[in-house]
C-alpha positions as a Markdown table, in Angstrom:
| # | Residue | x | y | z |
|---|---|---|---|---|
| 1 | Met | 19.2 | -16.1 | -1.0 |
| 2 | Gly | 17.6 | -13.2 | -1.3 |
| 3 | Met | 14.7 | -14.8 | -3.8 |
| 4 | Leu | 14.2 | -17.3 | -0.9 |
| 5 | Thr | 13.5 | -14.5 | 1.8 |
| 6 | Thr | 11.1 | -12.9 | -0.5 |
| 7 | Val | 8.7 | -16.1 | -1.5 |
| 8 | Leu | 9.2 | -17.3 | 2.6 |
| 9 | Gln | 8.4 | -13.8 | 4.2 |
| 10 | His | 6.4 | -12.3 | 0.8 |
| 11 | Pro | 5.0 | -14.5 | -0.8 |
| 12 | Asn | 2.6 | -12.6 | -3.1 |
| 13 | Glu | 5.3 | -10.4 | -4.0 |
| 14 | Val | 7.1 | -13.0 | -6.3 |
| 15 | Pro | 4.5 | -13.7 | -9.0 |
| 16 | Ala | 5.3 | -9.6 | -10.1 |
| 17 | Leu | 9.2 | -9.8 | -9.3 |
| 18 | Leu | 9.3 | -13.0 | -11.9 |
| 19 | Lys | 6.8 | -10.6 | -14.3 |
| 20 | Met | 9.5 | -7.7 | -14.0 |
| 21 | Lys | 12.5 | -9.7 | -15.0 |
| 22 | Phe | 10.9 | -11.0 | -18.2 |
| 23 | Met | 9.7 | -7.3 | -18.7 |
| 24 | Ser | 13.5 | -6.5 | -18.1 |
| 25 | Ala | 15.0 | -9.7 | -20.6 |
| 26 | Arg | 12.4 | -8.8 | -23.3 |
| 27 | Leu | 13.3 | -5.2 | -23.4 |
| 28 | Arg | 16.8 | -6.1 | -23.8 |
| 29 | Trp | 16.0 | -8.3 | -26.5 |
| 30 | Gln | 13.7 | -5.7 | -28.6 |
| 31 | Leu | 16.0 | -2.9 | -29.4 |
| 32 | Pro | 14.7 | -0.6 | -31.7 |
| 33 | Ser | 16.2 | -1.7 | -35.6 |
| 34 | Asp | 18.1 | 2.3 | -36.0 |
| 35 | Pro | 21.6 | 2.0 | -34.4 |
| 36 | Asp | 21.4 | 5.5 | -32.9 |
| 37 | Leu | 18.2 | 4.5 | -30.9 |
| 38 | Ser | 19.4 | 1.2 | -30.3 |
| 39 | Phe | 22.4 | 2.8 | -28.3 |
| 40 | Cys | 20.1 | 5.0 | -26.6 |
| 41 | Tyr | 17.6 | 2.3 | -25.4 |
| 42 | Asp | 20.5 | -0.2 | -24.4 |
| 43 | Met | 22.7 | 2.9 | -22.3 |
| 44 | Leu | 18.8 | 3.4 | -20.7 |
| 45 | Gln | 18.7 | 0.1 | -19.1 |
| 46 | Lys | 22.2 | 0.3 | -18.2 |
| 47 | Val | 22.6 | 3.0 | -16.8 |
| 48 | Ser | 18.8 | 3.3 | -15.0 |
| 49 | Arg | 17.3 | 0.1 | -15.0 |
| 50 | Ser | 13.9 | 1.1 | -13.2 |
| 51 | Phe | 13.5 | 4.2 | -15.2 |
| 52 | Ala | 14.1 | 1.7 | -18.6 |
| 53 | Val | 11.1 | -0.1 | -17.5 |
| 54 | Val | 9.0 | 3.1 | -16.5 |
| 55 | Ile | 9.4 | 4.7 | -19.9 |
| 56 | Glu | 8.0 | 1.6 | -21.4 |
| 57 | Gln | 4.8 | 3.1 | -20.4 |
| 58 | Leu | 4.7 | 5.8 | -23.1 |
| 59 | Gly | 3.7 | 5.3 | -26.4 |
| 60 | Pro | 6.7 | 5.4 | -29.3 |
| 61 | Asn | 7.4 | 9.0 | -30.4 |
| 62 | Leu | 7.2 | 10.5 | -26.9 |
| 63 | Arg | 9.0 | 7.7 | -25.7 |
| 64 | Asp | 11.6 | 8.2 | -28.1 |
| 65 | Ala | 12.6 | 11.9 | -27.1 |
| 66 | Val | 12.5 | 11.1 | -23.2 |
| 67 | Cys | 14.8 | 8.5 | -23.9 |
| 68 | Val | 16.8 | 10.9 | -25.7 |
| 69 | Phe | 16.0 | 13.9 | -22.8 |
| 70 | Tyr | 17.1 | 11.1 | -20.1 |
| 71 | Leu | 20.3 | 10.7 | -21.6 |
| 72 | Val | 21.5 | 13.8 | -22.2 |
| 73 | Leu | 20.5 | 14.7 | -19.1 |
| 74 | Arg | 22.6 | 11.9 | -17.4 |
| 75 | Gly | 25.3 | 13.0 | -19.9 |
| 76 | Leu | 25.5 | 16.3 | -18.0 |
| 77 | Asp | 25.3 | 14.8 | -15.3 |
| 78 | Thr | 28.0 | 12.7 | -15.8 |
| 79 | Val | 30.6 | 15.3 | -16.5 |
| 80 | Glu | 29.2 | 17.3 | -13.3 |
| 81 | Asp | 30.1 | 13.9 | -10.9 |
| 82 | Asp | 33.2 | 13.4 | -12.2 |
| 83 | Met | 35.5 | 15.0 | -9.5 |
| 84 | Ser | 38.8 | 14.5 | -11.5 |
| 85 | Ile | 38.0 | 17.2 | -14.3 |
| 86 | Pro | 39.9 | 20.5 | -13.6 |
| 87 | Leu | 37.0 | 23.3 | -12.7 |
| 88 | Asp | 38.0 | 25.3 | -15.7 |
| 89 | Thr | 37.2 | 22.4 | -18.0 |
| 90 | Lys | 34.0 | 21.7 | -16.4 |
| 91 | Ile | 32.1 | 24.3 | -15.6 |
| 92 | Pro | 32.2 | 25.3 | -19.6 |
| 93 | Ile | 31.2 | 22.0 | -20.4 |
| 94 | Leu | 28.4 | 22.1 | -17.9 |
| 95 | Gln | 27.6 | 25.5 | -19.4 |
| 96 | Asp | 27.9 | 24.3 | -23.3 |
| 97 | Phe | 26.4 | 21.3 | -23.2 |
| 98 | His | 23.2 | 22.1 | -24.6 |
| 99 | Lys | 25.5 | 23.1 | -27.9 |
| 100 | Lys | 27.1 | 19.8 | -27.7 |
| 101 | Ile | 24.3 | 18.1 | -28.7 |
| 102 | Tyr | 23.9 | 19.5 | -31.5 |
| 103 | Asp | 27.5 | 18.2 | -32.6 |
| 104 | Pro | 26.8 | 14.8 | -33.3 |
| 105 | Ala | 31.2 | 14.6 | -33.7 |
| 106 | Trp | 31.3 | 15.9 | -30.0 |
| 107 | His | 32.2 | 12.6 | -27.0 |
| 108 | Phe | 34.4 | 13.7 | -24.3 |
| 109 | Leu | 35.6 | 11.4 | -21.8 |
| 110 | Cys | 35.2 | 11.5 | -18.3 |
| 111 | Gly | 32.9 | 9.4 | -16.0 |
| 112 | Glu | 33.4 | 4.9 | -15.4 |
| 113 | Lys | 31.3 | 2.0 | -16.7 |
| 114 | Asp | 28.2 | 2.5 | -18.5 |
| 115 | Tyr | 28.9 | 6.2 | -18.3 |
| 116 | Lys | 31.5 | 6.4 | -19.3 |
| 117 | Val | 30.6 | 4.3 | -22.8 |
| 118 | Leu | 27.7 | 6.9 | -22.7 |
| 119 | Met | 30.3 | 10.0 | -22.8 |
| 120 | Asp | 32.3 | 8.0 | -24.9 |
| 121 | His | 29.4 | 7.2 | -27.3 |
| 122 | Phe | 28.1 | 10.2 | -27.3 |
| 123 | His | 27.1 | 10.9 | -31.6 |
| 124 | His | 24.8 | 8.2 | -30.7 |
| 125 | Val | 22.4 | 10.7 | -28.7 |
| 126 | Ser | 23.0 | 13.2 | -30.0 |
| 127 | Thr | 22.1 | 11.4 | -33.7 |
| 128 | Ala | 19.2 | 10.6 | -32.1 |
| 129 | Phe | 18.6 | 13.9 | -30.7 |
| 130 | Leu | 19.0 | 15.5 | -34.2 |
| 131 | Asn | 16.2 | 12.8 | -35.5 |
| 132 | Leu | 13.2 | 14.0 | -32.8 |
| 133 | Glu | 10.9 | 16.6 | -33.8 |
| 134 | Lys | 12.2 | 20.3 | -33.6 |
| 135 | Arg | 8.8 | 20.9 | -30.9 |
| 136 | Phe | 10.7 | 18.0 | -29.0 |
| 137 | Gln | 14.7 | 19.3 | -29.3 |
| 138 | Asp | 13.6 | 23.0 | -28.0 |
| 139 | Val | 12.5 | 21.8 | -25.2 |
| 140 | Ile | 15.5 | 19.3 | -24.4 |
| 141 | Ala | 18.2 | 21.9 | -25.4 |
| 142 | Glu | 16.1 | 24.6 | -23.3 |
| 143 | Ile | 16.3 | 22.5 | -20.6 |
| 144 | Thr | 19.7 | 21.7 | -20.9 |
| 145 | Asp | 21.0 | 24.8 | -21.1 |
| 146 | Arg | 19.1 | 25.8 | -17.8 |
| 147 | Met | 20.5 | 22.9 | -16.0 |
| 148 | Gly | 23.9 | 23.1 | -17.2 |
| 149 | Asn | 24.5 | 26.3 | -16.0 |
| 150 | Gly | 22.7 | 25.6 | -12.2 |
| 151 | Met | 25.2 | 23.6 | -12.6 |
| 152 | Ala | 27.8 | 25.3 | -12.9 |
| 153 | Lys | 26.8 | 27.7 | -10.3 |
| 154 | Phe | 26.8 | 25.1 | -7.5 |
| 155 | Ile | 29.7 | 23.3 | -8.8 |
| 156 | Ile | 32.0 | 26.5 | -6.7 |
| 157 | Ala | 28.8 | 26.9 | -4.1 |
| 158 | Glu | 27.8 | 25.2 | -0.9 |
| 159 | Val | 24.0 | 24.1 | -0.3 |
| 160 | Glu | 23.9 | 26.4 | 2.9 |
| 161 | Ser | 20.2 | 27.4 | 3.3 |
| 162 | Ile | 17.4 | 25.3 | 2.5 |
| 163 | Glu | 16.4 | 27.6 | -0.3 |
| 164 | Asp | 19.8 | 27.0 | -2.0 |
| 165 | Tyr | 18.9 | 23.1 | -1.1 |
| 166 | Asp | 15.6 | 24.0 | -3.0 |
| 167 | Glu | 17.6 | 25.6 | -5.7 |
| 168 | Tyr | 19.6 | 23.1 | -6.4 |
| 169 | Cys | 17.3 | 20.4 | -6.6 |
| 170 | His | 15.5 | 23.4 | -9.2 |
| 171 | Tyr | 18.5 | 22.6 | -11.1 |
| 172 | Val | 19.2 | 19.2 | -10.8 |
| 173 | Ala | 15.8 | 18.0 | -11.0 |
| 174 | Gly | 12.9 | 20.1 | -10.8 |
| 175 | Leu | 13.9 | 21.1 | -14.3 |
| 176 | Val | 13.3 | 17.2 | -15.6 |
| 177 | Gly | 9.9 | 18.2 | -14.0 |
| 178 | Ile | 9.4 | 21.2 | -16.0 |
| 179 | Gly | 11.2 | 19.6 | -19.1 |
| 180 | Leu | 9.0 | 16.3 | -19.3 |
| 181 | Ser | 5.9 | 18.8 | -19.0 |
| 182 | Arg | 6.7 | 20.2 | -22.2 |
| 183 | Leu | 7.1 | 17.2 | -23.7 |
| 184 | Phe | 4.0 | 16.0 | -22.8 |
| 185 | Tyr | 2.0 | 19.3 | -24.3 |
| 186 | Ala | 4.4 | 19.4 | -27.5 |
| 187 | Ser | 3.0 | 16.3 | -28.1 |
| 188 | Gly | -0.7 | 16.9 | -27.8 |
| 189 | Leu | -1.9 | 14.9 | -25.4 |
| 190 | Glu | -1.6 | 16.3 | -22.2 |
| 191 | Asp | -2.0 | 20.5 | -21.2 |
| 192 | Leu | 0.5 | 22.6 | -20.0 |
| 193 | Ala | 1.5 | 21.8 | -16.0 |
| 194 | Thr | 2.4 | 25.0 | -14.0 |
| 195 | Asp | 5.8 | 25.2 | -13.7 |
| 196 | Ser | 5.4 | 25.7 | -9.9 |
| 197 | Leu | 3.9 | 21.4 | -9.4 |
| 198 | Ser | 5.7 | 20.3 | -12.3 |
| 199 | Asn | 9.2 | 22.0 | -10.4 |
| 200 | Ser | 7.3 | 20.2 | -7.2 |
| 201 | Met | 7.2 | 16.7 | -9.1 |
| 202 | Gly | 11.1 | 17.2 | -9.5 |
| 203 | Leu | 12.1 | 17.8 | -6.1 |
| 204 | Phe | 9.8 | 15.5 | -4.1 |
| 205 | Leu | 11.8 | 12.6 | -6.3 |
| 206 | Gln | 15.1 | 14.8 | -5.8 |
| 207 | Lys | 15.4 | 14.9 | -2.0 |
| 208 | Thr | 14.5 | 12.1 | -1.6 |
| 209 | Asn | 17.1 | 9.8 | -3.5 |
| 210 | Ile | 19.7 | 12.9 | -1.7 |
| 211 | Ile | 18.4 | 11.8 | 2.0 |
| 212 | Arg | 18.7 | 7.7 | 0.7 |
| 213 | Asp | 21.9 | 8.5 | -0.8 |
| 214 | Tyr | 23.6 | 10.2 | 2.7 |
| 215 | Leu | 26.5 | 7.1 | 2.9 |
| 216 | Glu | 27.1 | 6.9 | -0.7 |
| 217 | Asp | 27.6 | 10.9 | -1.4 |
| 218 | Ile | 29.2 | 11.9 | 2.3 |
| 219 | Asn | 31.8 | 8.6 | 1.0 |
| 220 | Glu | 32.3 | 9.7 | -2.5 |
| 221 | Leu | 36.0 | 9.2 | -3.5 |
| 222 | Pro | 38.1 | 12.4 | -4.4 |
| 223 | Ala | 36.0 | 14.6 | -1.6 |
| 224 | Pro | 32.9 | 13.7 | -0.2 |
| 225 | Arg | 28.9 | 15.3 | -2.0 |
| 226 | Met | 27.3 | 17.0 | 0.0 |
| 227 | Phe | 23.8 | 18.3 | -0.4 |
| 228 | Trp | 22.0 | 18.3 | 2.8 |
| 229 | Pro | 22.1 | 21.7 | 3.5 |
| 230 | Arg | 23.8 | 23.1 | 6.4 |
| 231 | Glu | 20.6 | 25.1 | 7.8 |
| 232 | Ile | 19.1 | 21.8 | 8.5 |
| 233 | Trp | 22.3 | 19.1 | 9.8 |
| 234 | Gly | 23.8 | 22.5 | 11.3 |
| 235 | Lys | 21.1 | 22.2 | 14.4 |
| 236 | Tyr | 22.5 | 18.6 | 15.5 |
| 237 | Ser | 25.8 | 18.2 | 14.5 |
| 238 | Ala | 29.2 | 20.7 | 13.8 |
| 239 | Lys | 29.9 | 18.3 | 11.0 |
| 240 | Leu | 27.8 | 16.6 | 8.6 |
| 241 | Glu | 30.0 | 13.5 | 8.2 |
| 242 | Asp | 29.8 | 12.8 | 12.2 |
| 243 | Phe | 26.8 | 11.3 | 10.8 |
| 244 | Lys | 28.6 | 8.6 | 10.1 |
| 245 | Glu | 29.6 | 7.9 | 14.0 |
| 246 | Glu | 27.9 | 5.1 | 16.2 |
| 247 | Lys | 27.8 | 7.9 | 19.3 |
| 248 | Lys | 26.2 | 9.9 | 17.0 |
| 249 | Ser | 23.2 | 7.6 | 16.5 |
| 250 | Asp | 20.4 | 10.4 | 18.2 |
| 251 | Val | 20.8 | 12.9 | 16.6 |
| 252 | Ala | 21.7 | 11.5 | 13.2 |
| 253 | Val | 18.3 | 10.2 | 13.3 |
| 254 | Ala | 16.7 | 13.5 | 14.1 |
| 255 | Cys | 18.2 | 15.2 | 11.1 |
| 256 | Leu | 17.2 | 12.6 | 8.8 |
| 257 | Asn | 13.5 | 12.9 | 10.3 |
| 258 | Asp | 14.0 | 16.5 | 9.1 |
| 259 | Met | 15.4 | 15.8 | 5.7 |
| 260 | Ile | 12.4 | 13.8 | 5.4 |
| 261 | Thr | 9.8 | 16.5 | 7.0 |
| 262 | Asn | 11.3 | 19.3 | 4.7 |
| 263 | Ala | 10.9 | 16.3 | 1.7 |
| 264 | Leu | 7.1 | 15.5 | 2.5 |
| 265 | Glu | 6.2 | 19.4 | 2.0 |
| 266 | His | 5.7 | 18.4 | -2.2 |
| 267 | Ala | 3.5 | 15.7 | -2.2 |
| 268 | Thr | 0.7 | 16.9 | -1.8 |
| 269 | Asp | 1.6 | 19.1 | -5.2 |
| 270 | Cys | 2.4 | 15.5 | -6.6 |
| 271 | Leu | -1.1 | 14.8 | -5.8 |
| 272 | Gln | -2.6 | 18.0 | -7.6 |
| 273 | Tyr | 0.3 | 17.1 | -10.7 |
| 274 | Met | -1.1 | 13.5 | -11.2 |
| 275 | Ser | -4.4 | 13.8 | -10.7 |
| 276 | Ala | -5.0 | 16.4 | -13.6 |
| 277 | Leu | -2.7 | 13.8 | -16.2 |
| 278 | Arg | -5.2 | 12.3 | -18.9 |
| 279 | Asp | -3.5 | 10.2 | -21.1 |
| 280 | Pro | -3.3 | 7.1 | -19.1 |
| 281 | Pro | 0.3 | 6.2 | -20.8 |
| 282 | Ile | 1.7 | 9.4 | -19.2 |
| 283 | Phe | -0.3 | 8.9 | -16.0 |
| 284 | Arg | 1.6 | 5.6 | -15.0 |
| 285 | Phe | 5.0 | 6.9 | -16.1 |
| 286 | Cys | 4.1 | 10.2 | -14.2 |
| 287 | Ala | 3.2 | 8.3 | -11.0 |
| 288 | Ile | 5.1 | 5.1 | -10.4 |
| 289 | Pro | 8.6 | 6.8 | -9.9 |
| 290 | Gln | 6.1 | 9.2 | -7.2 |
| 291 | Ile | 5.0 | 6.4 | -5.2 |
| 292 | Met | 8.6 | 4.4 | -5.1 |
| 293 | Ala | 9.9 | 8.1 | -3.0 |
| 294 | Ile | 7.2 | 8.1 | -0.8 |
| 295 | Ala | 7.4 | 4.5 | 0.3 |
| 296 | Thr | 11.4 | 4.9 | 0.0 |
| 297 | Leu | 10.7 | 7.9 | 2.2 |
| 298 | Ala | 8.6 | 5.5 | 4.7 |
| 299 | Ala | 11.5 | 3.4 | 5.0 |
| 300 | Cys | 14.2 | 5.6 | 5.8 |
| 301 | Tyr | 12.4 | 7.8 | 8.4 |
| 302 | Asn | 13.8 | 7.7 | 11.7 |
| 303 | Asn | 15.4 | 4.6 | 10.6 |
| 304 | Ile | 19.1 | 4.8 | 11.4 |
| 305 | Gln | 20.5 | 2.3 | 8.3 |
| 306 | Val | 20.3 | 5.4 | 6.3 |
| 307 | Phe | 23.9 | 6.5 | 8.0 |
| 308 | Arg | 24.9 | 2.7 | 7.6 |
| 309 | Gly | 24.1 | 1.7 | 4.4 |
| 310 | Val | 21.8 | 2.3 | 1.1 |
| 311 | Val | 18.0 | 1.4 | 2.4 |
| 312 | Lys | 15.6 | 0.8 | -0.4 |
| 313 | Ile | 12.4 | -0.9 | -0.9 |
| 314 | Arg | 12.2 | -4.7 | -1.4 |
| 315 | Arg | 12.3 | -5.3 | -4.9 |
| 316 | Gly | 8.9 | -7.4 | -5.0 |
| 317 | Leu | 6.7 | -4.4 | -3.3 |
| 318 | Ala | 8.8 | -2.2 | -6.5 |
| 319 | Ala | 7.3 | -4.8 | -8.9 |
| 320 | Lys | 4.1 | -4.7 | -7.7 |
| 321 | Ile | 4.1 | -0.7 | -7.8 |
| 322 | Val | 5.5 | -0.9 | -11.4 |
| 323 | Leu | 2.9 | -3.7 | -12.3 |
| 324 | Glu | -0.3 | -2.6 | -10.5 |
| 325 | Thr | -0.6 | 1.1 | -10.9 |
| 326 | Arg | -3.1 | 1.6 | -13.7 |
| 327 | Ser | -5.3 | 5.0 | -11.7 |
| 328 | Met | -5.3 | 7.6 | -9.2 |
| 329 | Ser | -7.0 | 5.6 | -6.7 |
| 330 | Asp | -4.0 | 3.2 | -7.0 |
| 331 | Val | -1.9 | 7.0 | -6.2 |
| 332 | Tyr | -4.4 | 8.0 | -3.4 |
| 333 | Ser | -4.4 | 4.3 | -2.0 |
| 334 | Thr | -0.5 | 4.0 | -1.8 |
| 335 | Phe | -0.3 | 7.0 | -0.9 |
| 336 | Tyr | -2.4 | 7.1 | 1.7 |
| 337 | Asp | -0.5 | 3.7 | 3.0 |
| 338 | Phe | 3.2 | 4.5 | 3.1 |
| 339 | Thr | 2.2 | 8.2 | 4.3 |
| 340 | Ser | 0.5 | 6.2 | 7.2 |
| 341 | Met | 3.4 | 3.8 | 7.5 |
| 342 | Leu | 5.7 | 6.3 | 8.1 |
| 343 | Ala | 3.2 | 8.5 | 10.9 |
| 344 | Ala | 3.2 | 5.1 | 12.8 |
| 345 | Lys | 6.6 | 6.1 | 12.8 |
| 346 | Ile | 7.2 | 9.8 | 14.6 |
| 347 | Asp | 8.1 | 10.2 | 17.8 |
| 348 | Lys | 6.2 | 13.0 | 19.9 |
| 349 | Lys | 9.6 | 13.8 | 21.5 |
| 350 | Asp | 11.6 | 14.0 | 17.5 |
| 351 | Pro | 12.3 | 17.9 | 17.4 |
| 352 | Ser | 10.4 | 18.2 | 13.9 |
| 353 | Ala | 7.7 | 15.9 | 15.1 |
| 354 | Pro | 4.9 | 18.9 | 14.9 |
| 355 | Thr | 6.1 | 19.4 | 11.0 |
| 356 | Thr | 6.4 | 16.2 | 10.0 |
| 357 | Met | 2.7 | 15.3 | 11.3 |
| 358 | Lys | 1.1 | 18.9 | 9.3 |
| 359 | His | 3.0 | 17.4 | 6.4 |
| 360 | Val | 1.4 | 13.8 | 7.0 |
| 361 | Glu | -2.0 | 15.1 | 7.9 |
| 362 | Ser | -2.2 | 17.4 | 5.0 |
| 363 | Ile | -1.4 | 14.4 | 2.6 |
| 364 | Leu | -3.7 | 12.0 | 4.5 |
| 365 | Lys | -6.3 | 14.7 | 4.3 |
| 366 | Thr | -6.0 | 14.8 | 0.5 |
| 367 | Cys | -6.3 | 11.5 | -0.4 |
| 368 | Arg | -9.4 | 11.2 | 1.8 |
| 369 | Ala | -11.1 | 14.4 | 0.1 |
| 370 | Ser | -10.2 | 12.6 | -3.2 |
| 371 | Gly | -13.5 | 10.6 | -2.2 |
| 372 | Met | -11.3 | 7.5 | -3.9 |
| 373 | Pro | -10.4 | 4.3 | -1.6 |
| 374 | Tyr | -7.5 | 4.5 | 0.3 |
| 375 | Asn | -7.7 | 0.6 | 2.2 |
| 376 | Arg | -6.3 | -0.9 | -0.5 |
| 377 | Lys | -3.3 | -2.4 | 1.6 |
| 378 | Ile | 0.3 | -2.1 | -1.1 |
| 379 | Ile | 1.6 | -4.9 | 0.5 |
| 380 | Gln | -1.7 | -7.0 | -0.2 |
| 381 | Phe | -2.9 | -5.7 | -3.6 |
| 382 | Gly | -3.7 | -7.6 | -6.3 |
| 383 | Ser | -5.7 | -10.4 | -7.1 |
| 384 | Gln | -6.2 | -13.3 | -4.2 |
| 385 | Lys | -6.7 | -15.9 | -7.0 |
| 386 | Ser | -3.8 | -15.4 | -8.9 |
| 387 | Phe | -1.8 | -15.8 | -5.7 |
| 388 | Glu | -3.3 | -18.7 | -4.9 |
| 389 | Arg | -2.4 | -19.8 | -8.5 |
| 390 | Phe | 0.9 | -19.0 | -8.1 |
| 391 | Leu | 0.8 | -21.1 | -5.1 |
| 392 | Ala | -0.3 | -23.9 | -6.9 |
| 393 | Ile | 2.3 | -24.0 | -9.8 |
| 394 | Leu | 5.4 | -23.2 | -7.0 |
| 395 | Ala | 3.8 | -26.3 | -5.1 |
| 396 | Leu | 3.5 | -28.2 | -8.9 |
| 397 | Val | 7.1 | -27.0 | -9.5 |
| 398 | Ile | 8.4 | -28.2 | -6.2 |
| 399 | Leu | 6.7 | -31.7 | -6.4 |
| 400 | Val | 8.2 | -32.4 | -9.8 |
| 401 | Ile | 12.1 | -31.3 | -8.5 |
| 402 | Ala | 11.4 | -33.9 | -5.7 |
| 403 | Leu | 10.3 | -36.0 | -8.0 |
| 404 | Leu | 13.4 | -36.2 | -10.7 |
| 405 | Thr | 15.6 | -35.8 | -7.7 |
| 406 | Ala | 13.5 | -39.5 | -6.1 |
| 407 | Phe | 14.3 | -40.8 | -9.8 |
| 408 | Gly | 17.9 | -40.0 | -10.0 |
| 409 | Ser | 18.8 | -40.9 | -6.6 |
| 410 | Lys | 17.6 | -45.1 | -7.9 |
């Protein structure tokens, strides 16, 4: 029914959705011949299908370094996420993880499903890491060291203030942005971006995920995972978990909007970062997740469903973003559209509405000041002729099926 609903409600997204399915299948068929890299790319598709598609935007050498970087940090994150590991075991592993990646014999049993496979066969990741050029190894090891120690700090510390929240997000995502910027620079394809802008790229994505994943994190067993800062949610409730209750819907949405407002303050930094990129593949690699993030925030804003399940953008729309994001003009257009969608949902009575509008106006102003068109609606972009061709092919397929059914019944 999912595909049928998409065809009926958003038929212009179907060609992109089908193309993405073919691309994903091709990635599974075309793994590298090197056994360690083959494991890495196969595992990447299992632990993050969306990232596996986005990483294909990059050239071969940089792609391998980013793939290994991602899996090293995913391994680190798997240790942090496994609530069954005693703290006196977990904290030293997090702090020393940057040393473990130099040991191809090291592995550690933790995590579940595909993450368990990753950690049990981590020697493939370590070997692939050791086969990278030293300029890439140095970046990955340094970021892993800083991230592991930051994670260890927040294993025993609560996210109380907005300053704590920004620090936590810096350790788990801002450092990813900084690391990627340094990998881009090490490749010789980009100038070195400032740590401040690189950090904002990571924080914008991480805060979006933390907002979207409220229900999953609060229901985590054996204990809830609480990343929303008390400084924000404490204005609306005595307990963060209370927002799940239907009677708390009004304050839950108010808190949600406050959280989204906090995330929006990073958007103009992200636009500035992306506007400075020179290499088209690196640009697409960076731009696609950022557009996904602003689209997700627009979908989550003022939406009580965040506390009832997981709010996601449509797969067809996500496919169009992946396939049709090619230039900074595309980024300005889509940021303008999704920010406008969010602005249309702002209630002036909402406690954080004035600050939300300030951030929204800043984003829209940046898009307008670019001098690039911002009137290409994301839900309509793509060639009208290609859409008409798709409808013709779809009609032909339906006709053939109908004829075969008719002949088969005789």
